[in-house]
C-alpha positions in Angstrom: -12.5 1.0 22.0 -14.9 3.4 20.7 -12.6 6.3 21.8 -9.6 4.7 20.0 -11.6 4.0 16.9 -12.8 7.6 16.6 -9.2 8.9 17.3 -7.9 6.8 14.3 -10.7 7.9 12.2 -10.1 11.5 12.8 -6.4 11.3 12.5 -6.8 9.8 9.2 -9.0 12.5 7.9 -7.0 15.3 9.2 -3.8 14.1 8.0 -5.3 12.8 4.7 -6.7 16.4 4.0 -3.5 18.0 4.9 -1.5 15.5 2.5 -3.7 16.6 -0.4 -2.6 20.2 -0.1 1.0 19.5 0.7 1.5 16.8 -2.0 -0.1 18.8 -4.7 2.5 21.5 -4.1 5.7 19.4 -3.2 5.6 16.2 -5.2 6.4 16.5 -8.9 5.1 13.8 -11.2 7.4 11.5 -13.1 6.7 10.2 -16.5 7.5 6.4 -16.9 10.6 5.5 -18.9 9.5 3.9 -22.2 13.1 3.2 -23.5 13.4 -0.5 -24.5 16.4 -2.4 -25.5 17.2 -5.6 -27.4 18.9 -6.8 -24.2 15.7 -6.2 -22.2 13.7 -8.3 -25.0 16.2 -11.2 -24.4 15.6 -11.0 -20.7 11.8 -10.9 -21.3 12.0 -14.2 -23.4 14.2 -15.7 -20.7 17.3 -16.1 -22.9 19.8 -14.4 -20.7 21.8 -16.9 -18.6 23.2 -20.5 -18.2 20.2 -21.4 -16.0 17.3 -23.3 -17.5 14.8 -21.0 -15.6 12.9 -19.0 -18.2 9.5 -17.7 -19.2 9.1 -20.5 -21.8 8.3 -22.8 -19.0 5.0 -20.7 -18.3 3.5 -21.0 -21.8 0.2 -23.0 -22.2 0.6 -23.9 -18.4 -2.7 -24.2 -16.6 -2.2 -22.0 -13.4 -4.9 -21.4 -10.6 -4.4 -17.9 -8.8 -6.3 -18.0 -5.7 -7.2 -14.6 -4.6 -6.8 -13.3 -8.0 -9.4 -10.7 -8.0 -7.3 -8.5 -5.6 -4.4 -6.1 -6.5 -1.7 -8.7 -5.8 -3.6 -11.6 -7.4 -4.6 -9.6 -10.3 -1.0 -8.4 -11.0 0.1 -12.1 -10.9 -2.7 -13.2 -13.1 -2.2 -10.5 -15.8 1.6 -11.1 -15.8 1.1 -14.9 -16.3 -1.3 -14.3 -19.1 1.3 -12.0 -20.7 3.7 -15.1 -20.5 1.3 -17.3 -22.3 -0.2 -19.2 -19.3 -3.9 -20.2 -19.2 -5.0 -18.8 -15.9 -8.1 -19.4 -13.8 -8.9 -17.1 -10.8 -10.1 -18.9 -7.6 -12.4 -16.7 -5.4 -15.4 -16.2 -3.3 -17.4 -13.6 -5.4 -17.7 -13.7 -9.2 -18.7 -10.1 -9.2 -15.2 -9.0 -7.7 -13.5 -11.1 -10.4 -15.8 -9.5 -13.3 -14.9 -6.0 -12.0 -11.2 -6.7 -11.7 -11.1 -8.3 -15.1 -12.6 -5.2 -16.7 -9.9 -3.2 -14.9 -7.0 -5.4 -16.1 -8.4 -5.0 -19.8 -8.2 -1.3 -19.4 -4.7 -1.4 -18.1 -3.4 -3.8 -20.4 -5.5 -3.1 -23.7 -3.0 -4.8 -25.8 -3.5 -8.1 -24.0 -7.3 -7.7 -23.6 -8.3 -10.7 -25.7 -6.1 -12.9 -23.6 -7.3 -11.5 -20.4 -11.0 -12.1 -21.6 -10.1 -15.8 -21.6 -9.3 -15.9 -17.8 -11.7 -18.2 -16.1 -13.3 -17.9 -12.7 -14.1 -20.8 -10.1 -15.5 -20.4 -6.7 -13.2 -21.7 -4.0 -12.9 -21.8 -0.2 -9.1 -21.0 0.6 -9.5 -22.6 4.1 -10.9 -25.8 2.9 -8.8 -28.5 1.5 -11.9 -30.4 0.2 -12.9 -27.4 -1.8 -9.3 -26.9 -3.3 -9.1 -30.7 -4.1 -12.5 -30.5 -5.9 -11.2 -27.4 -8.1 -7.8 -29.2 -8.8 -9.8 -32.4 -9.8 -11.8 -30.3 -12.3 -8.7 -29.3 -14.4 -5.2 -30.6 -14.8 -3.5 -27.6 -13.1 0.2 -27.3 -13.5 0.7 -24.8 -10.7 -1.4 -22.9 -7.9 -0.4 -19.5 -6.6 -1.9 -18.5 -3.4 -2.3 -14.6 -3.0 -5.4 -14.5 -0.8 -4.3 -12.5 2.2 -3.7 -10.9 4.6 -1.6 -13.8 6.1 -1.0 -12.0 9.3 -2.0 -13.8 12.3 -3.1 -16.9 10.5 -1.0 -19.4 12.3 -4.3 -21.3 13.6 -6.2 -20.8 10.3 -6.4 -23.8 8.0 -4.5 -23.3 4.7 -6.6 -25.5 2.5 -4.6 -24.3 -0.6 -1.4 -25.7 0.2 -2.9 -28.9 1.8 -5.2 -29.5 -1.3 -2.0 -28.9 -3.6 0.1 -31.3 -1.8 -2.7 -34.0 -1.7 -3.1 -33.6 -5.4 0.5 -33.3 -6.2 0.3 -29.8 -7.6 3.2 -27.3 -7.2 2.4 -24.4 -5.0 3.6 -20.7 -4.6 2.3 -18.1 -2.1 2.9 -14.6 -1.0 2.8 -15.1 2.7 4.6 -12.2 4.4 4.0 -13.3 8.1 6.9 -15.4 9.5 4.9 -17.3 11.9 2.2 -18.3 9.5 4.8 -19.3 7.0 6.8 -21.3 9.6 3.6 -23.2 10.5 3.2 -24.2 7.0 6.7 -25.4 6.7 6.2 -27.3 10.1 3.0 -28.9 9.1 3.6 -29.8 5.4 7.3 -30.2 4.8 7.3 -34.0 5.2 4.0 -34.5 3.3 5.4 -32.3 0.4 8.5 -34.2 0.1 6.8 -37.6 0.4 4.3 -36.4 -2.5 7.4 -35.0 -4.5 5.5 -31.6 -4.5 7.7 -28.3 -5.0 6.3 -25.4 -3.0 7.8 -22.0 -2.5 6.3 -19.8 0.3 6.8 -16.0 0.9 7.6 -14.9 -2.7 7.1 -11.6 -4.4 9.1 -8.6 -4.2 9.8 -8.4 -0.5 9.8 -10.8 0.9 11.0 -13.0 -2.2 13.5 -10.9 -4.4 14.9 -9.4 -1.3 15.7 -12.7 0.2 17.5 -13.8 -2.9 19.6 -10.5 -3.2 20.7 -11.1 0.5 21.5 -14.9 -0.4 24.0 -13.8 -3.2 25.6 -11.2 -1.2 26.1 -13.4 1.7 27.9 -15.8 -0.4 30.2 -13.2 -2.0 31.2 -11.7 1.3 32.0 -15.1 2.7 34.1 -15.8 -0.4 35.9 -12.6 0.2 37.2 -13.6 3.6 37.2 -17.2 4.1 37.6 -16.7 7.9 34.1 -15.3 8.3 31.3 -17.3 9.3 27.6 -16.4 8.7 27.4 -15.4 12.6 30.0 -12.8 11.8 27.7 -11.0 9.2 25.3 -8.1 9.3 22.5 -8.1 6.9 20.4 -4.9 6.6 17.3 -4.7 4.6 15.6 -1.3 3.7 12.4 -0.9 2.0 10.5 2.1 0.6 7.2 2.5 -1.0 5.8 5.8 -2.2 2.1 6.4 -0.9 0.5 3.0 -0.6 2.1 1.7 -3.7 -1.3 1.6 -5.4 -2.2 -1.1 -2.8 -5.6 -2.4 -2.3 -7.6 -2.9 1.0 -5.9 -6.2 1.6 -2.4 -4.7 1.6 -3.5 -2.0 3.7 -5.0 -4.4 6.4 -1.7 -6.4 6.2 0.3 -3.1 7.0 -2.0 -2.2 9.8 -1.8 -5.8 11.4 2.1 -5.5 11.2 1.9 -2.3 13.3 0.6 -4.6 16.1 3.8 -6.5 16.2 7.2 -5.4 17.6 9.8 -5.6 15.0 12.2 -8.4 15.1 15.9 -8.0 14.9 18.7 -10.3 15.2 21.5 -9.1 17.3 24.6 -11.4 18.0 22.4 -14.3 17.1 19.7 -13.5 19.5 16.1 -12.4 18.8 15.7 -8.9 19.9 12.3 -7.3 19.3 12.2 -3.4 19.0 9.5 -0.8 18.7 8.1 -0.4 15.3 8.2 2.9 13.2 10.0 4.8 16.0 13.8 5.6 15.2 14.6 6.6 11.7 17.7 6.5 9.7 18.3 7.6 5.9 19.0 5.1 3.3 20.0 5.8 -0.5 17.9 3.7 -2.9 19.7 4.7 -6.0 19.7 7.7 -8.4 16.1 7.7 -9.2 14.5 7.1 -5.8 17.3 8.8 -3.7 17.7 8.9 0.1 14.5 8.1 2.2 14.0 7.8 5.9 13.2 4.3 7.1 12.5 2.6 10.6 12.1 -0.8 11.9 9.1 -3.0 10.9 8.4 -6.6 11.7 9.2 -8.2 8.2 9.7 -11.8 7.3 13.2 -11.5 5.8 14.7 -10.7 9.1 13.9 -14.2 10.5 14.0 -16.4 7.5 17.7 -15.1 6.5 18.8 -15.7 10.2 17.3 -19.2 10.1 18.4 -20.2 6.8 21.9 -19.0 6.8 22.7 -18.6 10.4 23.6 -14.8 10.0 24.3 -13.2 13.3 22.9 -9.8 12.9 19.7 -8.8 10.8 17.3 -6.1 10.6 14.5 -4.7 8.3 13.7 -1.0 7.9 10.7 0.5 6.1 9.8 4.0 5.0 7.1 5.7 2.8 6.2 9.2 1.6 4.8 11.7 1.8 6.4 12.0 5.4 3.1 12.3 7.0 2.5 8.6 6.2 5.4 7.6 8.3 4.2 10.0 11.1 0.8 8.2 10.8 2.2 4.8 11.1 4.4 5.7 13.9 1.2 7.0 15.8 -0.7 3.9 15.1 2.2 1.7 16.3 1.5 3.3 19.6 -1.9 2.1 19.8 -2.8 -1.1 22.0 -1.8 -4.2 19.9 -5.1 -5.8 20.7 -6.8 -3.2 18.7 -4.3 -3.2 15.8 -4.2 -7.1 15.7 -8.1 -6.9 15.5 -8.5 -7.8 11.7 -12.1 -7.0 11.6 -11.5 -3.5 12.8 -8.4 -3.0 10.5 -10.4 -4.0 7.6 -13.0 -1.5 8.4 -10.2 1.3 8.8 -8.7 0.1 5.6 -12.0 0.5 3.7 -12.5 3.9 5.3 -9.2 5.2 4.5 -8.7 3.8 0.9 -10.3 6.9 -0.8 -7.9 9.1 1.1 -5.1 6.9 0.2 -5.9 6.9 -3.4 -6.1 10.7 -3.6 -2.5 11.0 -1.9 -1.3 8.2 -4.5 -2.2 10.3 -7.2 0.6 12.8 -6.2 2.8 10.6 -4.2 3.2 7.9 -7.0 3.7 4.1 -6.5 7.4 3.7 -6.4 8.7 0.6 -4.7 12.3 0.1 -3.7 14.6 -2.2 -1.8 18.1 -2.3 -0.7 20.3 -5.1 0.9 23.6 -4.4 2.6 25.9 -7.2 3.9 28.9 -6.2 6.1 31.0 -7.7 8.9 32.2 -6.0 12.0 35.1 -8.7 12.1 36.1 -7.4 8.5 34.8 -3.9 8.4 36.5 -3.3 5.1 34.2 -5.6 3.3 30.7 -4.4 2.0 28.3 -5.8 -0.6 25.0 -4.1 -1.6 22.3 -4.4 -4.1 19.4 -2.2 -5.0 16.2 -2.9 -6.8 13.6 -0.1 -7.5 10.5 -0.2 -9.7 8.1 2.8 -10.5 4.9 0.9 -9.5 4.4 -1.6 -6.8 1.5 -3.4 -8.2 2.9 -4.7 -11.4 6.2 -5.2 -9.6 4.6 -7.7 -7.3 3.2 -9.7 -10.2 6.6 -9.5 -12.1 8.5 -10.9 -9.1 5.9 -13.8 -8.2 5.9 -14.8 -11.8 9.7 -15.2 -11.8 9.3 -17.7 -8.9 6.5 -19.4 -10.9 9.0 -19.9 -13.6 11.6 -21.4 -11.3 9.1 -24.0 -10.1 7.8 -25.0 -13.5 11.3 -25.2 -14.9 11.8 -28.1 -12.3 14.5 -26.4 -10.5 12.8 -26.2 -7.0 13.2 -29.5 -4.9 10.1 -31.0 -3.1 9.2 -29.5 0.2 8.1 -26.3 1.6 10.9 -23.9 1.0 11.6 -20.2 1.7 12.9 -18.3 -1.5 16.4 -18.6 -0.2 16.0 -22.3 0.4 14.2 -23.2 -2.9 17.1 -22.2 -5.2 20.6 -23.5 -4.1 22.3 -23.2 -7.5 23.7 -19.6 -7.9 22.9 -19.3 -11.5 19.3 -20.1 -10.9 19.2 -17.3 -8.2 20.4 -14.9 -10.7 17.9 -16.1 -13.5 15.1 -15.6 -11.1 16.6 -12.1 -10.1 16.8 -11.1 -13.9 13.3 -12.3 -14.7 11.9 -10.4 -11.7 13.7 -7.2 -12.7 12.4 -6.8 -16.3 10.3 -3.8 -15.3 12.6 -2.2 -12.7 14.0 1.2 -13.5 17.0 0.6 -11.3 19.1 -2.5 -10.4 22.4 -1.9 -9.0 25.3 -3.4 -6.9 28.1 -1.8 -4.9 30.9 -3.4 -3.2 34.2 -2.7 -1.2 36.7 -5.6 -1.0 34.4 -8.0 -2.4 34.4 -9.3 -6.0 30.8 -8.3 -7.2 29.4 -7.0 -10.3 25.9 -6.3 -11.6 25.9 -9.5 -13.7 26.6 -11.4 -10.4 23.3 -10.4 -8.9 21.0 -9.4 -12.0 22.6 -11.5 -14.9 24.2 -10.3 -18.1 21.5 -7.8 -19.0 21.4 -3.9 -19.7 18.5 -2.9 -17.5 15.5 -0.6 -18.4 17.1 2.4 -16.9 20.4 2.0 -14.9 23.0 -0.2 -13.6 25.4 0.9 -11.0 28.4 -1.2 -10.0 31.4 -0.2 -8.1 
């Protein structure tokens, strides 16, 4: 164990130092696009489609963000404040919250006064009694659980969802571990239905928006050829994040823990695990991001899309940049899974590597991109694709989660514990959430061959921030 730990430390130090020199020379900076349109303003106000889902549902709502002091939780909290919600952060350490709030006020100085009103409450996320006590102290309209990492928490009590269901408060989380999410569904589905509580698990950009992209593309391909069944389809997810995407220690820990798992693929309806971060292919993420190398990683959408729709072939690929990060992740994936699955060790590794990661991020940027392709070997002439890309992962996650919050508070999500692709059955509602989630994206696109598909079918009738491609 000592030798393996030292190996990881040395590897990170060497690669990190090399990265600083190479990225300084090789990675140009990109100025964020500042263009704003009246169409984008309409989307920000939620007045864009026939669906009733809009940001107005968030105004003046009391929302508790558990884990709100972290990067993901903070992004959710600030985006909710920008939409007029009254936010309370639930956590274990007030000092972390105070530090984070100061950072938010610096990042969003035009909303500094609203951010100053964010409250803090002490909470134990594993204790339903602690959660219900907090919920009884205020009349909360929604709870968002962002306190990860969620990997390997199948046997860990989720006091947040248990408390929400007990007090009949709607619930949203960002769980990205399929086994943990499935355990929550199995344990709490009937209770949530009996209480009439709407819950969406595994929201965000991926999983979350990616799952909704796939759901619409699947429908369009099946409509194009009535002889096709879901088992005849191939769904390929591809994801890219530049550097760490500005991630905090929790997201780094989650990434390390995922490397301990073989990547699930679905082949001809069968679950087939493959080695993580080994064999790379090149995927085009649109005009701005371009072509990037990606390899298999064990991501939740693979399982959920198969289970919900019965799709016969599903895989999820991931890549990052600079290229040495891919190499490093591939090397780490070869370490014993018992080491990689040790959250305590991975937390120490994340804390150690964070300064190196931050330096590399300065030059690599924080771009986040995802692509979904739906095809069929039975009808090879058919293809439908969608791309979403954002210049910064941190606000991207918040924007996407808040879109799902709007769906819940608009009353469009049925009682129960639902994956995103289950929570929204109406096509207009799916499009509405995708449109809200893409307000800050620099690329939203669709491509189709033999399938009736336009950009509006996925992203709504909106001119995006930078570019829409449809063919």
